N, CA, C, O and the ligand as a Tripos MOL2 file, in Angstrom:
@<TRIPOS>MOLECULE
protein
  317   315    80     0     0
PROTEIN
NO_CHARGES

@<TRIPOS>ATOM
      1 N          72.9870   72.8260  138.3640 N.3       1 MET1
      2 CA         73.4930   71.7540  137.5100 C.3       1 MET1
      3 C          73.8560   70.5270  138.3450 C.2       1 MET1
      4 O          74.6890   70.5850  139.2500 O.2       1 MET1
      5 N          73.2210   69.4530  138.0190 N.am      2 SER2
      6 CA         73.5270   68.2380  138.7670 C.3       2 SER2
      7 C          74.1580   67.1650  137.8880 C.2       2 SER2
      8 O          74.3080   66.0080  138.2830 O.2       2 SER2
      9 N          74.5120   67.5810  136.7150 N.am      3 SER3
     10 CA         75.0900   66.5880  135.8020 C.3       3 SER3
     11 C          76.4420   66.0910  136.3010 C.2       3 SER3
     12 O          77.2330   66.8270  136.8920 O.2       3 SER3
     13 N          76.6560   64.8670  136.0450 N.am      4 ILE4
     14 CA         77.9350   64.2760  136.4610 C.3       4 ILE4
     15 C          79.0050   64.6790  135.4530 C.2       4 ILE4
     16 O          78.9100   64.4030  134.2570 O.2       4 ILE4
     17 N          79.9890   65.3190  135.9680 N.am      5 SER5
     18 CA         81.0500   65.7490  135.0570 C.3       5 SER5
     19 C          81.8130   64.5540  134.5070 C.2       5 SER5
     20 O          82.1140   63.5920  135.2130 O.2       5 SER5
     21 N          82.1040   64.6560  133.2470 N.am      6 ARG6
     22 CA         82.8250   63.5560  132.6300 C.3       6 ARG6
     23 C          84.2930   63.6400  133.0350 C.2       6 ARG6
     24 O          85.0180   64.5710  132.6820 O.2       6 ARG6
     25 N          84.6720   62.6720  133.7550 N.am      7 LYS7
     26 CA         86.0670   62.6650  134.1910 C.3       7 LYS7
     27 C          86.9200   61.9290  133.1720 C.2       7 LYS7
     28 O          86.7170   60.7510  132.8790 O.2       7 LYS7
     29 N          87.8540   62.6530  132.6600 N.am      8 ARG8
     30 CA         88.7470   62.0070  131.7010 C.3       8 ARG8
     31 C          90.0440   61.6470  132.3990 C.2       8 ARG8
     32 O          90.6990   62.4770  133.0290 O.2       8 ARG8
     33 N          90.3720   60.4380  132.2670 N.am      9 LYS9
     34 CA         91.6310   60.0130  132.8600 C.3       9 LYS9
     35 C          92.7920   60.5910  132.0770 C.2       9 LYS9
     36 O          92.7610   60.6840  130.8500 O.2       9 LYS9
     37 N          93.7970   60.9700  132.8080 N.am     10 LEU10
     38 CA         94.9740   61.5230  132.1620 C.3      10 LEU10
     39 C          95.6150   60.5330  131.1870 C.2      10 LEU10
     40 O          96.2330   60.9160  130.1940 O.2      10 LEU10
     41 N          95.4510   59.2870  131.4980 N.am     11 ALA11
     42 CA         96.0460   58.2540  130.6560 C.3      11 ALA11
     43 C          95.5110   58.3090  129.2310 C.2      11 ALA11
     44 O          96.2130   57.9530  128.2840 O.2      11 ALA11
     45 N          94.2550   58.7600  129.0810 N.am     12 ASP12
     46 CA         93.6660   58.8680  127.7550 C.3      12 ASP12
     47 C          94.4150   59.8580  126.8730 C.2      12 ASP12
     48 O          94.4620   59.7120  125.6520 O.2      12 ASP12
     49 N          94.9830   60.8400  127.4950 N.am     13 GLU13
     50 CA         95.6660   61.8890  126.7510 C.3      13 GLU13
     51 C          97.0890   61.4930  126.3580 C.2      13 GLU13
     52 O          97.6900   62.0420  125.4340 O.2      13 GLU13
     53 N          97.5800   60.5430  127.0850 N.am     14 LYS14
     54 CA         98.9680   60.1440  126.8490 C.3      14 LYS14
     55 C          99.1290   59.4550  125.5140 C.2      14 LYS14
     56 O          98.2040   58.8360  124.9860 O.2      14 LYS14
     57 N         100.2820   59.5740  125.0060 N.am     15 LYS15
     58 CA        100.6020   58.8330  123.7940 C.3      15 LYS15
     59 C         100.6670   57.3600  124.1250 C.2      15 LYS15
     60 O         101.2760   56.9550  125.1150 O.2      15 LYS15
     61 N         100.0420   56.5770  123.2950 N.am     16 VAL16
     62 CA         99.9850   55.1580  123.5850 C.3      16 VAL16
     63 C         101.0840   54.3800  122.8750 C.2      16 VAL16
     64 O         101.4460   53.2710  123.2680 O.2      16 VAL16
     65 N         101.5940   54.9860  121.8320 N.am     17 PHE17
     66 CA        102.6250   54.2810  121.0870 C.3      17 PHE17
     67 C         103.8640   54.0570  121.9450 C.2      17 PHE17
     68 O         104.3220   54.9620  122.6430 O.2      17 PHE17
     69 N         104.3790   52.8860  121.8870 N.am     18 GLN18
     70 CA        105.6050   52.5960  122.6210 C.3      18 GLN18
     71 C         106.6980   52.1960  121.6440 C.2      18 GLN18
     72 O         106.4990   51.4060  120.7210 O.2      18 GLN18
     73 N         107.8580   52.7820  121.8930 N.am     19 VAL19
     74 CA        108.9720   52.5770  120.9640 C.3      19 VAL19
     75 C         109.3250   51.0950  120.8150 C.2      19 VAL19
     76 O         109.7570   50.6470  119.7520 O.2      19 VAL19
     77 N         109.1340   50.3540  121.8940 N.am     20 LYS20
     78 CA        109.4890   48.9340  121.8200 C.3      20 LYS20
     79 C         108.6410   48.1730  120.7960 C.2      20 LYS20
     80 O         109.0370   47.1110  120.3160 O.2      20 LYS20
     81 N         107.4740   48.7280  120.4700 N.am     21 TRP21
     82 CA        106.6290   48.0790  119.4580 C.3      21 TRP21
     83 C         107.3170   48.0440  118.0980 C.2      21 TRP21
     84 O         107.0520   47.1640  117.2790 O.2      21 TRP21
     85 N         108.1960   49.0020  117.8700 N.am     22 GLU22
     86 CA        108.9090   49.0380  116.5930 C.3      22 GLU22
     87 C         109.6390   47.7310  116.3490 C.2      22 GLU22
     88 O         109.5310   47.1230  115.2840 O.2      22 GLU22
     89 N         110.3790   47.3160  117.3550 N.am     23 ASP23
     90 CA        111.1450   46.0880  117.2090 C.3      23 ASP23
     91 C         110.2790   44.8480  117.3560 C.2      23 ASP23
     92 O         110.5200   43.8220  116.7210 O.2      23 ASP23
     93 N         109.2700   44.9630  118.2030 N.am     24 LEU24
     94 CA        108.4330   43.7920  118.4630 C.3      24 LEU24
     95 C         107.4980   43.4860  117.3060 C.2      24 LEU24
     96 O         107.3260   42.3300  116.9160 O.2      24 LEU24
     97 N         106.8910   44.5460  116.7570 N.am     25 TYR25
     98 CA        105.8120   44.3170  115.7960 C.3      25 TYR25
     99 C         105.9910   45.0550  114.4770 C.2      25 TYR25
    100 O         105.0700   45.0890  113.6600 O.2      25 TYR25
    101 N         107.1570   45.6420  114.2570 N.am     26 PHE26
    102 CA        107.4270   46.3370  113.0010 C.3      26 PHE26
    103 C         106.3840   47.4160  112.6990 C.2      26 PHE26
    104 O         105.8010   47.4480  111.6150 O.2      26 PHE26
    105 N         106.1670   48.2750  113.6530 N.am     27 VAL27
    106 CA        105.2360   49.3750  113.4340 C.3      27 VAL27
    107 C         105.9370   50.7060  113.7010 C.2      27 VAL27
    108 O         106.9790   50.7730  114.3530 O.2      27 VAL27
    109 N         105.3300   51.7440  113.1760 N.am     28 ASN28
    110 CA        105.8780   53.0780  113.3350 C.3      28 ASN28
    111 C         104.7210   54.0340  113.6100 C.2      28 ASN28
    112 O         103.5990   53.8130  113.1530 O.2      28 ASN28
    113 N         104.9990   55.0800  114.3480 N.am     29 GLU29
    114 CA        103.9490   56.0450  114.6180 C.3      29 GLU29
    115 C         103.9540   57.1200  113.5400 C.2      29 GLU29
    116 O         104.9720   57.7700  113.3010 O.2      29 GLU29
    117 N         102.8050   57.3010  112.8900 N.am     30 VAL30
    118 CA        102.6770   58.3170  111.8620 C.3      30 VAL30
    119 C         101.4830   59.1990  112.1990 C.2      30 VAL30
    120 O         100.3310   58.7760  112.1060 O.2      30 VAL30
    121 N         101.7760   60.4080  112.5840 N.am     31 SER31
    122 CA        100.7430   61.3850  112.9600 C.3      31 SER31
    123 C          99.5420   60.7610  113.6720 C.2      31 SER31
    124 O          98.4450   60.6690  113.1210 O.2      31 SER31
    125 N          99.7790   60.3450  114.8850 N.am     32 ASP32
    126 CA         98.7520   59.8360  115.7940 C.3      32 ASP32
    127 C          98.1690   58.4750  115.4360 C.2      32 ASP32
    128 O          97.3340   57.9420  116.1670 O.2      32 ASP32
    129 N          98.6040   57.9200  114.3290 N.am     33 THR33
    130 CA         98.1630   56.5650  114.0510 C.3      33 THR33
    131 C          99.3900   55.6600  113.9930 C.2      33 THR33
    132 O         100.5300   56.1200  113.9380 O.2      33 THR33
    133 N          99.1230   54.4000  114.0070 N.am     34 ILE34
    134 CA        100.2200   53.4420  113.9500 C.3      34 ILE34
    135 C         100.1930   52.7420  112.6090 C.2      34 ILE34
    136 O          99.1740   52.1980  112.1830 O.2      34 ILE34
    137 N         101.3320   52.7710  111.9620 N.am     35 GLN35
    138 CA        101.4180   52.1690  110.6490 C.3      35 GLN35
    139 C         102.3580   50.9780  110.6800 C.2      35 GLN35
    140 O         103.4220   51.0080  111.3000 O.2      35 GLN35
    141 N         101.9370   49.9420  110.0010 N.am     36 CYS36
    142 CA        102.7780   48.7640  109.8940 C.3      36 CYS36
    143 C         103.9030   49.0490  108.9130 C.2      36 CYS36
    144 O         103.6630   49.5240  107.8030 O.2      36 CYS36
    145 N         105.1210   48.7610  109.3220 N.am     37 LEU37
    146 CA        106.2700   49.0360  108.4610 C.3      37 LEU37
    147 C         106.3540   48.0610  107.2870 C.2      37 LEU37
    148 O         106.9540   48.3610  106.2550 O.2      37 LEU37
    149 N         105.7570   46.9220  107.4600 N.am     38 ILE38
    150 CA        105.8850   45.8840  106.4430 C.3      38 ILE38
    151 C         104.8760   46.0870  105.3120 C.2      38 ILE38
    152 O         105.2570   46.1080  104.1410 O.2      38 ILE38
    153 N         103.6200   46.2340  105.6440 N.am     39 CYS39
    154 CA        102.5950   46.3230  104.5980 C.3      39 CYS39
    155 C         101.9940   47.7170  104.4950 C.2      39 CYS39
    156 O         101.1080   47.9500  103.6740 O.2      39 CYS39
    157 N         102.4710   48.6490  105.3250 N.am     40 LYS40
    158 CA        102.0360   50.0500  105.2900 C.3      40 LYS40
    159 C         100.5680   50.2400  105.6650 C.2      40 LYS40
    160 O          99.9930   51.3070  105.4470 O.2      40 LYS40
    161 N          99.9880   49.2250  106.2140 N.am     41 GLN41
    162 CA         98.6030   49.3330  106.6490 C.3      41 GLN41
    163 C          98.5370   50.1160  107.9610 C.2      41 GLN41
    164 O          99.3970   49.9710  108.8290 O.2      41 GLN41
    165 N          97.5160   50.9340  108.0850 N.am     42 THR42
    166 CA         97.3380   51.6890  109.3140 C.3      42 THR42
    167 C          96.5410   50.8700  110.3090 C.2      42 THR42
    168 O          95.5100   50.2840  109.9770 O.2      42 THR42
    169 N          97.0330   50.8410  111.5250 N.am     43 ILE43
    170 CA         96.2990   50.1470  112.5800 C.3      43 ILE43
    171 C          95.4960   51.1930  113.3300 C.2      43 ILE43
    172 O          96.0480   52.0240  114.0500 O.2      43 ILE43
    173 N          94.1910   51.1380  113.1510 N.am     44 SER44
    174 CA         93.3350   52.2380  113.5830 C.3      44 SER44
    175 C          93.2450   52.3700  115.0940 C.2      44 SER44
    176 O          93.1260   53.4760  115.6210 O.2      44 SER44
    177 N          93.3010   51.2690  115.7710 N.am     45 VAL45
    178 CA         93.2360   51.3280  117.2280 C.3      45 VAL45
    179 C          94.6380   51.1240  117.8010 C.2      45 VAL45
    180 O          95.1860   50.0230  117.7490 O.2      45 VAL45
    181 N          95.2060   52.1880  118.3420 N.am     46 PRO46
    182 CA         96.5960   52.1030  118.7810 C.3      46 PRO46
    183 C          96.7630   51.4020  120.1150 C.2      46 PRO46
    184 O          97.2720   51.9780  121.0770 O.2      46 PRO46
    185 N          96.3400   50.1870  120.1600 N.am     47 LYS47
    186 CA         96.4940   49.4140  121.3840 C.3      47 LYS47
    187 C          97.3980   48.2290  121.1010 C.2      47 LYS47
    188 O          97.4330   47.7020  119.9890 O.2      47 LYS47
    189 N          98.1080   47.8320  122.1040 N.am     48 VAL48
    190 CA         99.0790   46.7610  121.9040 C.3      48 VAL48
    191 C          98.4010   45.4950  121.3980 C.2      48 VAL48
    192 O          98.9850   44.7440  120.6170 O.2      48 VAL48
    193 N          97.1810   45.2610  121.8380 N.am     49 TYR49
    194 CA         96.4620   44.0700  121.4060 C.3      49 TYR49
    195 C          96.2720   44.0700  119.8910 C.2      49 TYR49
    196 O          96.4920   43.0610  119.2220 O.2      49 TYR49
    197 N          95.8570   45.2320  119.3620 N.am     50 ASN50
    198 CA         95.6080   45.3260  117.9290 C.3      50 ASN50
    199 C          96.8930   45.2410  117.1190 C.2      50 ASN50
    200 O          96.9560   44.6050  116.0670 O.2      50 ASN50
    201 N          97.9140   45.9080  117.6500 N.am     51 VAL51
    202 CA         99.2060   45.9040  116.9720 C.3      51 VAL51
    203 C          99.7600   44.4850  116.9110 C.2      51 VAL51
    204 O         100.2410   44.0310  115.8730 O.2      51 VAL51
    205 N          99.6800   43.7960  118.0480 N.am     52 ARG52
    206 CA        100.2070   42.4500  118.1030 C.3      52 ARG52
    207 C          99.4010   41.5010  117.2110 C.2      52 ARG52
    208 O          99.9570   40.6410  116.5280 O.2      52 ARG52
    209 N          98.0890   41.6800  117.2360 N.am     53 ARG53
    210 CA         97.2390   40.8000  116.4290 C.3      53 ARG53
    211 C          97.5500   40.9730  114.9460 C.2      53 ARG53
    212 O          97.6240   40.0000  114.1960 O.2      53 ARG53
    213 N          97.7300   42.2290  114.5370 N.am     54 HIS54
    214 CA         98.0630   42.4900  113.1370 C.3      54 HIS54
    215 C          99.3600   41.7740  112.7710 C.2      54 HIS54
    216 O          99.4370   41.0660  111.7680 O.2      54 HIS54
    217 N         100.3550   41.9720  113.5920 N.am     55 TYR55
    218 CA        101.6510   41.3620  113.3030 C.3      55 TYR55
    219 C         101.5530   39.8400  113.2720 C.2      55 TYR55
    220 O         102.0700   39.1920  112.3620 O.2      55 TYR55
    221 N         100.8900   39.2830  114.2700 N.am     56 GLU56
    222 CA        100.8330   37.8260  114.3600 C.3      56 GLU56
    223 C         100.0310   37.2220  113.2200 C.2      56 GLU56
    224 O         100.3540   36.1430  112.7220 O.2      56 GLU56
    225 N          98.9810   37.9270  112.8110 N.am     57 THR57
    226 CA         98.1450   37.4180  111.7420 C.3      57 THR57
    227 C          98.8420   37.5440  110.3860 C.2      57 THR57
    228 O          98.8010   36.6280  109.5640 O.2      57 THR57
    229 N          99.4740   38.6840  110.1740 N.am     58 MET58
    230 CA         99.9750   39.0080  108.8450 C.3      58 MET58
    231 C         101.4450   38.6370  108.6240 C.2      58 MET58
    232 O         101.8220   38.2090  107.5330 O.2      58 MET58
    233 N         102.2530   38.8000  109.6380 N.am     59 HIS59
    234 CA        103.6950   38.7880  109.3610 C.3      59 HIS59
    235 C         104.5460   37.8650  110.2230 C.2      59 HIS59
    236 O         105.7140   37.6310  109.9100 O.2      59 HIS59
    237 N         103.9850   37.3450  111.2900 N.am     60 SER60
    238 CA        104.8560   36.6400  112.2330 C.3      60 SER60
    239 C         105.5560   35.4410  111.5950 C.2      60 SER60
    240 O         106.6930   35.1170  111.9380 O.2      60 SER60
    241 N         104.8620   34.7890  110.6600 N.am     61 GLU61
    242 CA        105.4310   33.6070  110.0400 C.3      61 GLU61
    243 C         106.7790   33.9190  109.3870 C.2      61 GLU61
    244 O         107.7430   33.1630  109.5060 O.2      61 GLU61
    245 N         106.8100   35.0410  108.7070 N.am     62 LYS62
    246 CA        108.0250   35.4070  108.0000 C.3      62 LYS62
    247 C         109.0150   36.1340  108.9090 C.2      62 LYS62
    248 O         110.2210   35.8880  108.8590 O.2      62 LYS62
    249 N         108.4870   37.0280  109.7360 N.am     63 TYR63
    250 CA        109.3850   37.9330  110.4410 C.3      63 TYR63
    251 C         109.8320   37.4510  111.8170 C.2      63 TYR63
    252 O         110.7320   38.0330  112.4220 O.2      63 TYR63
    253 N         109.2150   36.4120  112.2950 N.am     64 ASP64
    254 CA        109.7060   35.8440  113.5520 C.3      64 ASP64
    255 C         111.1080   35.2680  113.3970 C.2      64 ASP64
    256 O         111.8280   35.0690  114.3760 O.2      64 ASP64
    257 N         111.4740   35.0090  112.1610 N.am     65 ALA65
    258 CA        112.8110   34.4790  111.9050 C.3      65 ALA65
    259 C         113.8880   35.5140  112.1900 C.2      65 ALA65
    260 O         115.0320   35.1770  112.4960 O.2      65 ALA65
    261 N         113.5010   36.7790  112.0840 N.am     66 TYR66
    262 CA        114.4600   37.8360  112.3600 C.3      66 TYR66
    263 C         114.4770   38.1300  113.8570 C.2      66 TYR66
    264 O         113.4570   38.4990  114.4400 O.2      66 TYR66
    265 N         115.6020   37.9700  114.4480 N.am     67 THR67
    266 CA        115.6990   38.2720  115.8710 C.3      67 THR67
    267 C         116.9080   39.1640  116.1330 C.2      67 THR67
    268 O         117.8080   39.2920  115.3040 O.2      67 THR67
    269 N         116.8960   39.7680  117.3040 N.am     68 GLY68
    270 CA        118.0270   40.5740  117.7590 C.3      68 GLY68
    271 C         118.4270   41.6570  116.7850 C.2      68 GLY68
    272 O         117.6030   42.4600  116.3470 O.2      68 GLY68
    273 N         119.7100   41.6670  116.4510 N.am     69 LYS69
    274 CA        120.2750   42.7310  115.6130 C.3      69 LYS69
    275 C         119.6640   42.7370  114.2140 C.2      69 LYS69
    276 O         119.4070   43.8010  113.6510 O.2      69 LYS69
    277 N         119.4370   41.5790  113.6680 N.am     70 ILE70
    278 CA        118.8650   41.4840  112.3200 C.3      70 ILE70
    279 C         117.4780   42.1140  112.2940 C.2      70 ILE70
    280 O         117.0930   42.7810  111.3340 O.2      70 ILE70
    281 N         116.7450   41.8840  113.3730 N.am     71 ARG71
    282 CA        115.4130   42.4510  113.4830 C.3      71 ARG71
    283 C         115.4890   43.9820  113.5350 C.2      71 ARG71
    284 O         114.7390   44.6720  112.8430 O.2      71 ARG71
    285 N         116.3880   44.4950  114.3510 N.am     72 GLU72
    286 CA        116.5740   45.9470  114.4410 C.3      72 GLU72
    287 C         116.9550   46.5380  113.0890 C.2      72 GLU72
    288 O         116.4270   47.5750  112.6870 O.2      72 GLU72
    289 N         117.8650   45.8830  112.3990 N.am     73 ASP73
    290 CA        118.2810   46.3550  111.0780 C.3      73 ASP73
    291 C         117.1130   46.3850  110.1080 C.2      73 ASP73
    292 O         116.9960   47.3010  109.2930 O.2      73 ASP73
    293 N         116.2530   45.3850  110.1980 N.am     74 ASN74
    294 CA        115.0870   45.3360  109.3320 C.3      74 ASN74
    295 C         114.1480   46.4970  109.6040 C.2      74 ASN74
    296 O         113.6110   47.1070  108.6800 O.2      74 ASN74
    297 N         113.9590   46.7930  110.8710 N.am     75 VAL75
    298 CA        113.0900   47.9070  111.2480 C.3      75 VAL75
    299 C         113.6480   49.2130  110.6830 C.2      75 VAL75
    300 O         112.9090   50.0270  110.1300 O.2      75 VAL75
    301 N         114.9400   49.3990  110.8250 N.am     76 ILE76
    302 CA        115.5780   50.6200  110.3220 C.3      76 ILE76
    303 C         115.4420   50.7130  108.8080 C.2      76 ILE76
    304 O         115.1630   51.7820  108.2650 O.2      76 ILE76
    305 N         115.6380   49.6050  108.1440 N.am     77 GLN77
    306 CA        115.5350   49.6030  106.6810 C.3      77 GLN77
    307 C         114.1210   49.9090  106.2080 C.2      77 GLN77
    308 O         113.9310   50.6240  105.2240 O.2      77 GLN77
    309 N         113.1430   49.3730  106.9020 N.am     78 LEU78
    310 CA        111.7550   49.5380  106.4910 C.3      78 LEU78
    311 C         111.2490   50.9590  106.7280 C.2      78 LEU78
    312 O         110.3330   51.4260  106.0510 O.2      78 LEU78
    313 N         111.8490   51.6220  107.6810 N.am     79 LYS79
    314 CA        111.3910   52.9690  108.0320 C.3      79 LYS79
    315 C         111.6240   53.9930  106.9350 C.2      79 LYS79
    316 O         111.2850   55.1640  107.1020 O.2      79 LYS79
    317 ZN        101.4170   44.7460  108.2970 Zn       80 ZN80
@<TRIPOS>BOND
     1     1     2 1
     2     2     3 1
     3     3     4 2
     4     3     5 am
     5     5     6 1
     6     6     7 1
     7     7     8 2
     8     7     9 am
     9     9    10 1
    10    10    11 1
    11    11    12 2
    12    11    13 am
    13    13    14 1
    14    14    15 1
    15    15    16 2
    16    15    17 am
    17    17    18 1
    18    18    19 1
    19    19    20 2
    20    19    21 am
    21    21    22 1
    22    22    23 1
    23    23    24 2
    24    23    25 am
    25    25    26 1
    26    26    27 1
    27    27    28 2
    28    27    29 am
    29    29    30 1
    30    30    31 1
    31    31    32 2
    32    31    33 am
    33    33    34 1
    34    34    35 1
    35    35    36 2
    36    35    37 am
    37    37    38 1
    38    38    39 1
    39    39    40 2
    40    39    41 am
    41    41    42 1
    42    42    43 1
    43    43    44 2
    44    43    45 am
    45    45    46 1
    46    46    47 1
    47    47    48 2
    48    47    49 am
    49    49    50 1
    50    50    51 1
    51    51    52 2
    52    51    53 am
    53    53    54 1
    54    54    55 1
    55    55    56 2
    56    55    57 am
    57    57    58 1
    58    58    59 1
    59    59    60 2
    60    59    61 am
    61    61    62 1
    62    62    63 1
    63    63    64 2
    64    63    65 am
    65    65    66 1
    66    66    67 1
    67    67    68 2
    68    67    69 am
    69    69    70 1
    70    70    71 1
    71    71    72 2
    72    71    73 am
    73    73    74 1
    74    74    75 1
    75    75    76 2
    76    75    77 am
    77    77    78 1
    78    78    79 1
    79    79    80 2
    80    79    81 am
    81    81    82 1
    82    82    83 1
    83    83    84 2
    84    83    85 am
    85    85    86 1
    86    86    87 1
    87    87    88 2
    88    87    89 am
    89    89    90 1
    90    90    91 1
    91    91    92 2
    92    91    93 am
    93    93    94 1
    94    94    95 1
    95    95    96 2
    96    95    97 am
    97    97    98 1
    98    98    99 1
    99    99   100 2
   100    99   101 am
   101   101   102 1
   102   102   103 1
   103   103   104 2
   104   103   105 am
   105   105   106 1
   106   106   107 1
   107   107   108 2
   108   107   109 am
   109   109   110 1
   110   110   111 1
   111   111   112 2
   112   111   113 am
   113   113   114 1
   114   114   115 1
   115   115   116 2
   116   115   117 am
   117   117   118 1
   118   118   119 1
   119   119   120 2
   120   119   121 am
   121   121   122 1
   122   122   123 1
   123   123   124 2
   124   123   125 am
   125   125   126 1
   126   126   127 1
   127   127   128 2
   128   127   129 am
   129   129   130 1
   130   130   131 1
   131   131   132 2
   132   131   133 am
   133   133   134 1
   134   134   135 1
   135   135   136 2
   136   135   137 am
   137   137   138 1
   138   138   139 1
   139   139   140 2
   140   139   141 am
   141   141   142 1
   142   142   143 1
   143   143   144 2
   144   143   145 am
   145   145   146 1
   146   146   147 1
   147   147   148 2
   148   147   149 am
   149   149   150 1
   150   150   151 1
   151   151   152 2
   152   151   153 am
   153   153   154 1
   154   154   155 1
   155   155   156 2
   156   155   157 am
   157   157   158 1
   158   158   159 1
   159   159   160 2
   160   159   161 am
   161   161   162 1
   162   162   163 1
   163   163   164 2
   164   163   165 am
   165   165   166 1
   166   166   167 1
   167   167   168 2
   168   167   169 am
   169   169   170 1
   170   170   171 1
   171   171   172 2
   172   171   173 am
   173   173   174 1
   174   174   175 1
   175   175   176 2
   176   175   177 am
   177   177   178 1
   178   178   179 1
   179   179   180 2
   180   179   181 am
   181   181   182 1
   182   182   183 1
   183   183   184 2
   184   183   185 am
   185   185   186 1
   186   186   187 1
   187   187   188 2
   188   187   189 am
   189   189   190 1
   190   190   191 1
   191   191   192 2
   192   191   193 am
   193   193   194 1
   194   194   195 1
   195   195   196 2
   196   195   197 am
   197   197   198 1
   198   198   199 1
   199   199   200 2
   200   199   201 am
   201   201   202 1
   202   202   203 1
   203   203   204 2
   204   203   205 am
   205   205   206 1
   206   206   207 1
   207   207   208 2
   208   207   209 am
   209   209   210 1
   210   210   211 1
   211   211   212 2
   212   211   213 am
   213   213   214 1
   214   214   215 1
   215   215   216 2
   216   215   217 am
   217   217   218 1
   218   218   219 1
   219   219   220 2
   220   219   221 am
   221   221   222 1
   222   222   223 1
   223   223   224 2
   224   223   225 am
   225   225   226 1
   226   226   227 1
   227   227   228 2
   228   227   229 am
   229   229   230 1
   230   230   231 1
   231   231   232 2
   232   231   233 am
   233   233   234 1
   234   234   235 1
   235   235   236 2
   236   235   237 am
   237   237   238 1
   238   238   239 1
   239   239   240 2
   240   239   241 am
   241   241   242 1
   242   242   243 1
   243   243   244 2
   244   243   245 am
   245   245   246 1
   246   246   247 1
   247   247   248 2
   248   247   249 am
   249   249   250 1
   250   250   251 1
   251   251   252 2
   252   251   253 am
   253   253   254 1
   254   254   255 1
   255   255   256 2
   256   255   257 am
   257   257   258 1
   258   258   259 1
   259   259   260 2
   260   259   261 am
   261   261   262 1
   262   262   263 1
   263   263   264 2
   264   263   265 am
   265   265   266 1
   266   266   267 1
   267   267   268 2
   268   267   269 am
   269   269   270 1
   270   270   271 1
   271   271   272 2
   272   271   273 am
   273   273   274 1
   274   274   275 1
   275   275   276 2
   276   275   277 am
   277   277   278 1
   278   278   279 1
   279   279   280 2
   280   279   281 am
   281   281   282 1
   282   282   283 1
   283   283   284 2
   284   283   285 am
   285   285   286 1
   286   286   287 1
   287   287   288 2
   288   287   289 am
   289   289   290 1
   290   290   291 1
   291   291   292 2
   292   291   293 am
   293   293   294 1
   294   294   295 1
   295   295   296 2
   296   295   297 am
   297   297   298 1
   298   298   299 1
   299   299   300 2
   300   299   301 am
   301   301   302 1
   302   302   303 1
   303   303   304 2
   304   303   305 am
   305   305   306 1
   306   306   307 1
   307   307   308 2
   308   307   309 am
   309   309   310 1
   310   310   311 1
   311   311   312 2
   312   311   313 am
   313   313   314 1
   314   314   315 1
   315   315   316 2
@<TRIPOS>SUBSTRUCTURE
     1 MET1         2 RESIDUE 1 A MET
     2 SER2         6 RESIDUE 1 A SER
     3 SER3        10 RESIDUE 1 A SER
     4 ILE4        14 RESIDUE 1 A ILE
     5 SER5        18 RESIDUE 1 A SER
     6 ARG6        22 RESIDUE 1 A ARG
     7 LYS7        26 RESIDUE 1 A LYS
     8 ARG8        30 RESIDUE 1 A ARG
     9 LYS9        34 RESIDUE 1 A LYS
    10 LEU10       38 RESIDUE 1 A LEU
    11 ALA11       42 RESIDUE 1 A ALA
    12 ASP12       46 RESIDUE 1 A ASP
    13 GLU13       50 RESIDUE 1 A GLU
    14 LYS14       54 RESIDUE 1 A LYS
    15 LYS15       58 RESIDUE 1 A LYS
    16 VAL16       62 RESIDUE 1 A VAL
    17 PHE17       66 RESIDUE 1 A PHE
    18 GLN18       70 RESIDUE 1 A GLN
    19 VAL19       74 RESIDUE 1 A VAL
    20 LYS20       78 RESIDUE 1 A LYS
    21 TRP21       82 RESIDUE 1 A TRP
    22 GLU22       86 RESIDUE 1 A GLU
    23 ASP23       90 RESIDUE 1 A ASP
    24 LEU24       94 RESIDUE 1 A LEU
    25 TYR25       98 RESIDUE 1 A TYR
    26 PHE26      102 RESIDUE 1 A PHE
    27 VAL27      106 RESIDUE 1 A VAL
    28 ASN28      110 RESIDUE 1 A ASN
    29 GLU29      114 RESIDUE 1 A GLU
    30 VAL30      118 RESIDUE 1 A VAL
    31 SER31      122 RESIDUE 1 A SER
    32 ASP32      126 RESIDUE 1 A ASP
    33 THR33      130 RESIDUE 1 A THR
    34 ILE34      134 RESIDUE 1 A ILE
    35 GLN35      138 RESIDUE 1 A GLN
    36 CYS36      142 RESIDUE 1 A CYS
    37 LEU37      146 RESIDUE 1 A LEU
    38 ILE38      150 RESIDUE 1 A ILE
    39 CYS39      154 RESIDUE 1 A CYS
    40 LYS40      158 RESIDUE 1 A LYS
    41 GLN41      162 RESIDUE 1 A GLN
    42 THR42      166 RESIDUE 1 A THR
    43 ILE43      170 RESIDUE 1 A ILE
    44 SER44      174 RESIDUE 1 A SER
    45 VAL45      178 RESIDUE 1 A VAL
    46 PRO46      182 RESIDUE 1 A PRO
    47 LYS47      186 RESIDUE 1 A LYS
    48 VAL48      190 RESIDUE 1 A VAL
    49 TYR49      194 RESIDUE 1 A TYR
    50 ASN50      198 RESIDUE 1 A ASN
    51 VAL51      202 RESIDUE 1 A VAL
    52 ARG52      206 RESIDUE 1 A ARG
    53 ARG53      210 RESIDUE 1 A ARG
    54 HIS54      214 RESIDUE 1 A HIS
    55 TYR55      218 RESIDUE 1 A TYR
    56 GLU56      222 RESIDUE 1 A GLU
    57 THR57      226 RESIDUE 1 A THR
    58 MET58      230 RESIDUE 1 A MET
    59 HIS59      234 RESIDUE 1 A HIS
    60 SER60      238 RESIDUE 1 A SER
    61 GLU61      242 RESIDUE 1 A GLU
    62 LYS62      246 RESIDUE 1 A LYS
    63 TYR63      250 RESIDUE 1 A TYR
    64 ASP64      254 RESIDUE 1 A ASP
    65 ALA65      258 RESIDUE 1 A ALA
    66 TYR66      262 RESIDUE 1 A TYR
    67 THR67      266 RESIDUE 1 A THR
    68 GLY68      270 RESIDUE 1 A GLY
    69 LYS69      274 RESIDUE 1 A LYS
    70 ILE70      278 RESIDUE 1 A ILE
    71 ARG71      282 RESIDUE 1 A ARG
    72 GLU72      286 RESIDUE 1 A GLU
    73 ASP73      290 RESIDUE 1 A ASP
    74 ASN74      294 RESIDUE 1 A ASN
    75 VAL75      298 RESIDUE 1 A VAL
    76 ILE76      302 RESIDUE 1 A ILE
    77 GLN77      306 RESIDUE 1 A GLN
    78 LEU78      310 RESIDUE 1 A LEU
    79 LYS79      314 RESIDUE 1 A LYS
    80 ZN80       317 GROUP 0 **** ****
């Protein structure tokens, strides 16, 4: 056998969701996918780029007004 073994990076196996995204982008992890807390839409690619793009496109206008404690409270309420 001379086939090149497929090397999988350990990073691929790691959970990509980061808790800080909750406060930053109003998302929550639901069984391996990321769901937007505001519109309940699932973000299929769990990468920060996609999460941020969703938030910025859909919600930043309204939710950027919430900062600090108010933002945290909103996240808790939406969950
Ligand atoms: Zn959304």
